[in-house]
C-alpha positions in Angstrom: 71.0 -35.5 36.2 68.2 -37.6 36.4 69.1 -41.4 33.8 65.2 -41.7 32.9 64.3 -41.2 29.4 61.8 -38.2 28.2 59.1 -37.9 26.0 58.5 -34.8 24.4 60.5 -32.9 27.3 58.6 -34.7 30.2 59.7 -36.9 32.3 59.0 -40.6 31.2 55.9 -42.2 33.3 56.2 -46.1 33.3 52.6 -47.5 31.6 49.8 -48.7 34.7 49.1 -52.2 34.7 45.7 -52.8 34.4 44.9 -56.6 35.4 41.4 -56.5 34.2 42.4 -55.5 30.4 45.4 -57.5 30.6 43.3 -60.6 31.6 40.4 -59.5 28.7 43.4 -58.7 26.5 45.1 -62.3 27.1 41.7 -64.1 26.2 41.4 -62.7 23.3 44.9 -63.4 22.1 44.4 -66.9 23.3 40.5 -67.0 20.9 42.4 -65.9 18.0 45.7 -67.3 18.1 44.9 -70.9 19.3 41.2 -70.8 17.8 40.1 -71.1 21.7 36.6 -71.0 22.9 36.6 -68.1 25.2 34.3 -69.9 27.7 37.0 -72.4 27.9 40.3 -69.8 28.1 38.5 -67.2 30.4 37.3 -69.6 33.6 40.8 -70.4 34.6 42.6 -66.7 33.6 39.7 -65.4 35.9 40.6 -68.6 38.5 44.1 -67.9 38.8 43.7 -64.0 39.1 41.3 -64.1 41.9 43.4 -66.4 43.9 46.5 -63.7 43.6 46.8 -60.6 46.2 44.8 -57.9 45.1 47.8 -55.7 45.7 49.8 -58.1 43.1 47.4 -58.1 40.2 44.6 -60.0 41.8 41.1 -59.7 40.8 38.0 -59.3 43.4 34.5 -60.2 42.0 33.8 -56.8 40.2 37.2 -56.6 38.2 36.3 -60.3 37.3 32.5 -59.5 36.3 34.3 -56.6 34.4 37.3 -58.6 32.6 34.1 -61.0 31.5 32.2 -58.0 29.9 34.9 -57.0 28.2 35.9 -60.5 26.7 32.6 -61.5 25.9 30.9 -58.4 24.4 34.3 -57.4 22.2 33.8 -61.4 20.8 30.0 -60.9 20.2 30.7 -57.5 18.3 34.0 -58.0 16.5 32.1 -58.0 13.2 30.4 -54.7 14.0 33.7 -53.4 15.6 35.6 -53.9 12.5 33.7 -52.1 10.2 33.5 -49.0 12.5 37.8 -49.4 13.5 37.5 -49.5 9.7 36.3 -46.4 9.3 38.5 -44.6 11.4 42.3 -46.3 9.9 44.2 -45.9 6.9 45.0 -48.9 5.9 42.6 -52.1 5.5 41.9 -54.2 8.4 44.0 -57.0 7.0 47.3 -54.9 7.4 46.5 -54.2 11.0 48.5 -56.1 13.5 46.1 -58.9 15.6 47.3 -57.8 18.7 46.7 -54.0 17.9 43.5 -54.8 16.5 42.4 -56.8 19.5 43.3 -53.7 21.6 41.6 -51.3 19.6 38.4 -53.6 19.5 38.6 -53.4 23.3 38.9 -49.6 23.3 35.5 -50.1 20.9 33.6 -52.2 22.9 34.4 -49.9 26.2 33.2 -46.7 23.8 30.4 -48.3 22.4 29.2 -51.0 24.0 29.5 -50.4 27.9 28.9 -47.2 30.1 32.4 -46.6 30.8 33.1 -42.5 30.4 34.8 -41.8 27.3 37.8 -40.5 29.0 38.2 -43.5 31.0 37.6 -46.0 28.4 40.2 -44.2 25.9 42.8 -43.4 28.9 42.6 -47.3 30.0 42.8 -48.5 26.6 46.3 -46.3 25.7 47.4 -47.7 28.9 46.9 -51.0 28.0 48.4 -50.8 24.5 51.5 -49.0 26.1 52.3 -52.2 28.3 51.1 -54.9 25.6 52.3 -53.0 22.8 54.9 -50.3 23.1 54.9 -46.5 23.3 54.9 -46.5 19.4 52.1 -48.4 18.5 50.0 -47.2 21.5 50.1 -43.6 20.0 48.4 -45.1 16.8 45.5 -46.9 18.8 45.2 -43.6 20.8 45.0 -41.7 17.4 42.1 -44.3 16.3 40.3 -44.3 19.4 39.7 -40.3 19.2 38.2 -40.8 15.9 35.8 -43.4 17.5 34.9 -40.9 19.9 33.5 -38.8 17.4 30.0 -41.2 17.3 27.9 -43.6 19.7 27.1 -46.9 18.2 23.9 -45.7 16.8 25.6 -42.9 15.2 28.3 -45.0 13.9 25.7 -47.8 12.5 24.0 -45.3 10.4 27.4 -44.4 8.8 28.5 -48.4 7.9 25.0 -50.0 7.9 23.1 -49.8 4.5 19.3 -49.0 5.2 17.1 -51.8 5.9 14.6 -51.4 3.0 18.3 -51.2 0.7 19.3 -54.5 2.4 17.7 -56.1 4.8 20.3 -59.1 5.6 23.2 -56.6 5.8 21.5 -54.2 7.9 20.9 -56.7 10.4 24.3 -58.0 10.1 26.4 -54.6 11.3 23.4 -53.7 13.5 22.9 -57.0 15.2 26.7 -58.4 14.9 26.1 -61.6 12.8 27.9 -62.4 9.9 25.0 -61.9 7.3 25.3 -65.4 5.7 23.9 -66.5 9.5 21.5 -63.7 9.2 20.0 -65.6 6.1 20.3 -68.9 7.4 18.6 -68.0 10.7 16.1 -66.2 8.9 15.2 -68.8 6.3 14.9 -71.5 9.6 13.0 -68.9 11.5 10.5 -67.7 9.0 8.5 -64.5 9.7 9.2 -60.8 9.1 11.8 -58.1 10.9 10.5 -58.5 13.9 10.5 -62.3 14.4 14.3 -62.4 13.1 15.3 -58.9 15.2 14.5 -60.9 18.4 16.3 -63.9 17.6 19.3 -61.6 16.7 19.0 -59.8 20.1 18.5 -62.6 22.1 21.8 -64.1 20.6 23.5 -61.2 21.8 22.7 -61.7 25.4 24.3 -63.5 28.0 22.8 -66.7 28.9 21.8 -68.1 32.4 23.6 -71.0 33.9 21.5 -73.7 33.8 21.6 -76.4 36.4 20.4 -80.4 36.2 19.4 -82.6 39.1 20.5 -85.4 38.0 17.1 -87.9 38.8 17.9 -90.5 41.4 21.1 -88.6 42.7 19.7 -85.1 43.2 16.3 -83.3 43.5 15.9 -80.0 42.3 14.3 -78.9 45.9 18.0 -79.8 46.8 19.6 -78.0 44.1 17.7 -74.8 43.9 17.5 -74.6 48.0 21.7 -74.8 48.0 22.0 -72.6 44.8 19.4 -69.8 46.9 22.1 -69.8 49.7 24.4 -68.8 47.7 22.7 -66.5 45.4 19.4 -66.0 43.6 18.2 -68.7 41.8 14.8 -70.1 40.3 13.3 -73.3 39.0 13.6 -73.8 35.0 11.4 -72.7 32.6 10.4 -76.2 31.0 12.7 -78.9 32.5 11.4 -80.6 35.5 15.3 -81.2 36.3 16.0 -77.7 35.5 17.4 -74.7 38.5 18.4 -71.5 37.0 21.2 -69.5 38.6 21.3 -65.6 38.6 24.0 -63.7 36.8 27.4 -64.5 38.8 26.2 -67.5 40.4 29.1 -69.9 40.7 28.1 -73.5 40.3 31.1 -75.2 40.9 30.8 -73.9 44.6 27.2 -76.2 45.1 28.0 -79.8 46.4 25.6 -81.6 44.3 27.5 -79.9 41.4 30.5 -81.0 42.9 30.2 -84.1 43.3 28.5 -85.0 39.7 25.1 -85.7 41.2 23.9 -82.3 39.2 26.0 -80.2 36.5 25.6 -77.2 34.4 23.2 -77.8 31.1 21.2 -75.8 29.1 17.7 -76.5 29.6 17.3 -77.3 25.3 19.7 -79.7 26.0 17.9 -81.4 28.8 14.3 -81.3 27.1 15.6 -83.2 24.3 16.9 -85.9 26.2 14.0 -86.3 28.0 11.6 -86.4 24.9 13.9 -89.1 24.3 13.6 -90.7 27.4 9.5 -90.2 27.0 8.9 -91.3 23.8 7.2 -94.6 23.4 8.6 -97.8 22.7 7.2 -101.2 21.4 8.1 -104.1 23.5 11.1 -104.1 25.6 13.3 -100.9 27.0 16.8 -102.3 28.8 19.3 -100.8 26.4 20.0 -96.9 25.5 22.2 -95.8 23.4 24.1 -91.9 23.3 26.2 -92.3 20.3 28.0 -89.1 20.2 28.1 -88.6 23.8 31.1 -86.4 24.3 31.0 -84.2 26.7 28.5 -86.2 28.8 25.9 -83.8 29.7 23.1 -85.4 28.1 24.8 -89.1 29.0 24.5 -88.2 32.6 21.0 -87.5 32.1 20.1 -90.3 30.1 22.0 -92.9 32.5 20.3 -91.3 35.4 16.5 -91.7 33.8 17.4 -95.4 32.5 18.6 -96.1 36.1 15.3 -95.5 36.9 13.8 -97.8 34.7 16.2 -100.6 35.5 17.8 -100.0 31.8 21.3 -99.9 31.3 23.2 -96.7 28.7 25.9 -97.4 26.3 27.6 -94.1 26.0 29.9 -94.0 23.1 32.4 -91.1 22.1 34.7 -91.1 18.9 37.5 -88.8 20.8 39.3 -90.7 23.7 40.0 -87.4 26.0 36.3 -86.9 25.3 35.2 -90.1 26.3 37.0 -89.5 29.5 34.8 -86.8 30.1 31.8 -88.9 30.0 33.2 -91.3 32.2 33.6 -88.3 34.5 30.0 -87.4 33.9 28.4 -90.7 34.1 30.4 -91.7 37.5 28.3 -92.4 40.5 25.3 -93.3 38.2 23.3 -95.7 40.4 22.5 -97.7 37.1 24.3 -100.1 35.0 26.5 -98.0 32.3 29.6 -98.2 29.9 31.7 -95.5 28.1 33.6 -97.0 25.1 35.8 -94.6 22.5 34.1 -95.5 19.2 33.3 -93.9 15.8 29.6 -94.0 15.9 29.8 -94.2 11.9 31.6 -98.0 12.5 30.0 -98.9 15.4 31.1 -100.9 18.0 28.0 -103.0 18.8 25.7 -105.5 17.1 22.4 -104.0 14.3 19.4 -103.8 16.0 20.6 -103.7 19.4 19.0 -100.5 21.5 15.5 -99.6 22.2 16.3 -96.0 22.5 19.0 -94.3 21.0 20.2 -90.5 20.8 22.5 -89.1 18.0 23.4 -85.6 18.8 25.5 -84.9 15.7 28.6 -82.7 15.3 27.5 -79.5 13.6 28.5 -75.7 13.1 26.8 -74.5 16.5 25.2 -71.8 15.2 22.3 -73.0 17.8 24.9 -71.6 20.6 26.2 -68.5 19.6 25.3 -66.9 22.9 27.7 -69.0 24.9 30.3 -69.1 22.1 30.3 -65.7 20.6 33.5 -66.3 18.6 31.8 -68.7 16.6 29.5 -66.4 14.8 32.6 -65.3 13.3 34.9 -68.4 13.0 32.4 -70.6 10.7 31.9 -70.2 7.3 29.0 -71.6 4.5 31.6 -74.2 3.3 31.5 -75.7 7.3 27.9 -76.8 6.2 29.5 -78.9 3.7 32.0 -80.7 5.5 29.3 -81.5 8.1 26.6 -83.0 6.0 28.3 -86.6 5.0 28.9 -86.9 8.8 25.7 -85.5 10.2 23.6 -88.3 7.5 26.3 -91.2 8.4 25.8 -90.5 11.8 21.8 -91.2 11.6 22.0 -94.1 9.6 23.9 -96.1 11.7 21.8 -94.5 14.9 18.9 -96.1 12.8 20.5 -99.2 12.5 22.0 -99.6 16.0 18.2 -99.4 17.1 15.5 -102.7 16.8 12.7 -102.7 15.4 9.8 -100.4 17.1 13.1 -98.9 18.8 13.4 -95.0 18.7 15.9 -92.3 17.4 16.2 -88.9 18.5 18.5 -86.6 15.9 19.6 -83.9 17.8 21.9 -80.6 16.8 22.7 -77.6 18.0 22.2 -75.7 15.3 18.6 -74.3 13.7 20.4 -74.4 10.0 18.2 -76.0 8.1 21.2 -78.1 6.0 22.0 -79.6 9.3 18.4 -80.2 10.5 15.5 -81.3 8.6 17.7 -81.7 5.1 19.4 -84.7 7.0 16.3 -86.1 8.7 14.4 -85.6 4.7 17.3 -87.6 2.9 18.0 -89.9 5.3 14.4 -91.1 5.0 14.0 -90.8 1.6 17.7 -93.2 0.9 16.2 -95.9 3.2 12.8 -95.7 1.3 14.6 -96.6 -1.9 16.5 -99.5 0.2 15.0 -103.2 1.4 16.9 -103.3 4.5 16.3 -100.7 7.4 13.3 -98.6 7.2 11.9 -95.8 9.5 8.9 -93.0 10.0 9.6 -89.5 11.5 6.3 -89.2 14.3 5.5 -85.7 16.4 8.2 -84.9 18.9 5.8 -82.0 20.1 3.4 -84.3 22.7 6.6 -85.3 24.0 7.6 -81.8 25.8 4.4 -80.9 27.6 3.7 -77.0 28.3 6.5 -75.9 25.8 4.7 -73.1 23.8 5.9 -72.1 20.1 7.0 -75.6 18.9 5.8 -75.1 15.2 4.0 -77.6 12.9 5.6 -80.6 13.9 6.5 -83.6 13.6 10.2 -82.1 14.4 11.1 -79.6 16.8 13.4 -76.1 17.1 13.9 -74.6 20.2 14.8 -71.0 19.8 16.9 -68.4 22.4 14.3 -65.5 22.0 11.1 -67.9 22.6 12.0 -70.5 25.0 15.3 -68.9 26.9 17.1 -72.1 25.4 19.8 -72.9 22.9 18.4 -73.3 19.4 18.5 -77.1 20.0 16.5 -79.3 17.3 15.1 -82.4 17.5 13.3 -85.2 15.1 12.0 -88.5 16.4 12.2 -91.6 14.4 11.1 -95.2 14.9 12.3 -98.0 13.1 9.6 -100.2 11.3 11.7 -102.7 9.7 
């Protein structure tokens, strides 16, 4: 007689372990439990899985691509899936255990956001639930997923999203999976009508290309392009003369120039703001440059290479010691003079008026990089703006004091929110105008990005994913006048 337990008169079957979906679930739990970012959690999980033998749960390239899509797609549309799942459960979502909700969200994405057949999506997700949640809760997952199959994504959106004419912001928020307050903020910064904001929200939901930077004097775009083409498709950057774009699935770490630090992964928008500062006209000497919020070091490495070509020295400052070490690693091998200090940009470790060029890339909500960090849209809150505001203003003031008279400061942030961009610059300039010490004026940054279209009315620059294919980087250039 068999000693195996029975369920409903049938021999009990052990759940099948699907390494792709188990890995995706582990990544979602790390994001939820530890406030981790998927772009930091997922790569080591994938690397470890790809090192295993397939018979022991290892993943091949196709499996890794599916796991990546499941994680990023689920996180990207989390708010929309929550609204749909809420229609299919008999209790408030806050009463559903977070691990159960993660499994349901993975199932919802497979059903509503991929081409995986319905029966396969339901079956695989229920099997995952049996492995990670147990048979009891797997029955609940199965029941909810069956209800989800009643409609496709458009059908569900017609049920959960109000008509555009009744509530435009809520309609867009649910259809394009952004919190309502983020939709409102992006629309205010962007201007325009429905077509423009829709294009931006759609671009936010696309997977960004991997863009490389060839650091001047250390690598060339030709070298990087040829090496990248040898491992897969690669094309030149759109706007930066130092950029190379990799096709989907390209492995930057496999390139010799990247492994040696002569090139790096850097969004083209990030390259453009550094290049604009380097090309801005300064009066007199041009020997000392400062990156006052340098972590993790991408802009510092590019600035350091550009400075070295002119015989200038770069000082990179970062408050957090572990991030300062990342900056040091990025600058290692730079041919020109450079130094890294762990210092607070609001309490500078340098004398006022010491630098010819200053970059201040301030901490912000990160709403300009939602393509790369999809979970950030659900994690941020409107009240976060008030927390960043004093720091952003203090950092810009200190950056202006660090510049000498005639020197240039670039105020940069990876957020298009008006409270983090123009409001900060305008407030600081207004405060300085009332004082008798430091004085500054803003000047037109647009001529410093030749060939880049749709830069607006100036004098500042706001880049956009749907217009430029970059993160939504903001740049204002100011010259110290007294």
